[in-house]
C-alpha positions as CSV (number, residue, x, y, z in Angstrom):
1,M,39.0,3.0,-15.3
2,P,36.7,3.4,-12.3
3,R,35.1,0.3,-11.0
4,Y,31.3,0.3,-10.5
5,R,30.2,0.0,-6.9
6,P,26.7,-1.2,-6.4
7,H,24.4,1.1,-4.5
8,V,23.2,-1.2,-1.7
9,A,21.6,-0.4,1.7
10,A,23.6,-0.1,4.9
11,R,21.6,-1.6,7.7
12,P,20.2,-0.6,10.1
13,S,20.1,3.0,8.7
14,W,18.9,2.0,5.2
15,R,21.2,4.7,3.6
16,C,23.1,3.9,0.5
17,R,26.7,2.6,1.2
18,V,28.0,4.5,-1.8
19,C,26.3,7.9,-2.0
20,G,24.7,8.1,1.5
21,A,21.2,8.9,0.1
22,A,18.1,7.2,1.5
23,W,18.0,3.7,-0.1
24,P,16.8,2.9,-2.7
25,C,18.7,5.9,-4.1
26,S,18.4,6.9,-7.8
27,P,21.2,4.6,-9.0
28,A,19.8,1.7,-7.0
29,R,16.4,2.3,-8.5
30,L,17.8,2.3,-12.0
31,A,19.8,-0.9,-11.3
32,L,16.7,-2.6,-9.9
33,L,14.6,-1.6,-12.8
34,G,17.2,-3.1,-15.1
35,E,17.5,-6.3,-13.1
36,Y,13.7,-6.8,-13.0
37,R,13.0,-5.4,-16.4
38,E,10.9,-8.3,-17.4
39,D,9.4,-9.0,-14.0
40,R,7.7,-5.9,-12.4
41,I,5.7,-8.1,-10.0
42,G,9.0,-9.7,-8.8
43,L,10.5,-6.3,-8.3
44,L,7.5,-5.2,-6.2
45,I,7.6,-8.5,-4.1
46,Y,11.3,-7.9,-3.5
47,L,10.8,-4.3,-2.5
48,A,7.9,-5.2,-0.2
49,T,10.2,-7.7,1.5
50,V,12.9,-5.1,2.1
51,L,10.3,-2.6,3.2
52,E,9.3,-5.0,6.0
53,E,13.0,-5.3,7.0
54,A,13.5,-1.6,6.9
55,A,10.3,-0.9,8.9
56,G,11.7,-3.3,11.6
57,D,15.0,-1.4,11.6
58,I,13.8,2.2,11.4
59,G,10.1,2.0,11.9
60,G,7.4,4.0,10.1
61,Q,6.1,1.5,7.5
62,D,3.5,4.1,6.2
63,R,6.2,6.7,5.4
64,L,8.5,4.1,3.9
65,T,5.9,2.9,1.4
66,D,6.6,5.8,-1.0
67,R,10.3,5.3,-0.6
68,F,10.3,1.6,-1.3
69,L,7.2,0.8,-3.5
70,T,5.5,3.8,-5.1
71,W,8.3,4.6,-7.5
72,A,8.3,1.0,-8.9
73,R,4.7,0.8,-9.9
74,A,4.0,0.4,-13.6
75,R,3.2,3.7,-15.3
């Protein structure tokens, strides 16, 4: 039985350690939505924090906003 490997960011590139996609990749987004299922504000605070870290590592906070925050807004 294959073991689940969490899709986490590799710093300083902010690519997924498992699939190599820009983090948060689709599996990471699903995992975060599940983890913060009852706390959307907490999810957005967490993502804003890692957005600041990513902007420090790779720059371009404006272009990173969609990647890190927009997908997590309530629909």
